[in-house]
C-alpha positions as CSV (number, residue, x, y, z in Angstrom):
1,X,-0.2,-0.5,-0.2
2,X,2.6,2.1,1.2
3,X,3.8,2.7,-2.8
4,X,0.2,3.5,-4.6
5,X,0.4,6.4,-1.1
6,X,3.5,7.5,-3.2
7,X,2.2,7.9,-6.6
8,X,3.5,10.6,-7.8
9,X,1.4,12.6,-10.8
10,X,4.8,13.2,-13.5
11,X,4.7,8.9,-14.1
12,X,0.9,8.8,-15.1
13,X,0.5,9.8,-19.2
14,X,-3.9,10.1,-18.6
15,X,-3.9,10.4,-22.7
16,X,-2.3,7.0,-22.6
17,X,-3.9,5.5,-20.0
18,X,-0.5,4.6,-18.9
19,X,1.8,5.1,-15.6
20,X,4.7,4.0,-13.7
21,X,5.1,2.9,-9.7
22,X,8.7,2.7,-7.7
23,X,8.4,-0.1,-6.3
24,X,10.2,-0.4,-2.5
25,X,11.1,-4.3,-2.1
26,X,13.3,-4.6,-4.4
27,X,13.9,-1.2,-5.3
28,X,12.8,-1.2,-9.4
29,X,9.9,0.7,-11.4
30,X,6.7,-0.4,-12.8
31,X,5.4,0.3,-15.9
32,X,1.3,-0.6,-16.4
33,X,-1.8,-0.1,-18.8
34,X,-4.5,2.1,-16.6
35,X,-7.6,0.9,-16.8
36,X,-10.6,3.0,-18.2
37,X,-12.4,3.0,-14.7
38,X,-8.7,4.4,-13.3
39,X,-8.3,6.8,-16.6
40,X,-11.7,7.7,-16.0
41,X,-11.5,8.5,-11.7
42,X,-7.8,9.9,-11.0
43,X,-9.7,13.1,-12.7
44,X,-11.9,14.0,-10.3
45,X,-8.2,14.5,-8.1
46,X,-7.5,17.4,-8.8
47,X,-4.5,16.3,-11.2
48,X,-1.2,18.4,-11.4
49,X,1.7,18.8,-12.8
50,X,4.0,17.0,-9.7
51,X,2.9,16.0,-6.7
52,X,1.3,13.1,-4.4
53,X,-1.4,11.4,-6.1
54,X,-3.3,10.6,-2.8
55,X,-3.6,13.4,0.1
56,X,-2.5,10.8,2.8
57,X,1.2,10.0,4.0
58,X,0.3,6.3,5.5
59,X,-2.0,3.8,5.3
60,X,-3.7,4.7,9.0
61,X,-4.6,7.9,7.8
62,X,-6.5,6.6,5.0
63,X,-9.6,5.6,7.3
64,X,-9.2,8.3,9.3
65,X,-9.7,10.9,6.4
66,X,-11.0,9.6,3.7
67,X,-11.3,11.4,0.3
68,X,-15.9,10.9,-0.4
69,X,-17.4,11.9,2.2
70,X,-19.7,9.6,4.8
71,X,-22.8,9.0,4.1
């Protein structure tokens, strides 16, 4: 989960539906194709040129401070 939380916008190519992610064990870059659902959902998170895709800095914060409002 830590790799996903450190995902950076500069490694995402929405028009090409491709992205890269740094995997820590062992440290290496992985390139992958994004699903149509992911390509459609990511723009809803206010894309930027650089910076983290997700606002949380740790796994426990995901449960305390969700993106979507409750209810």
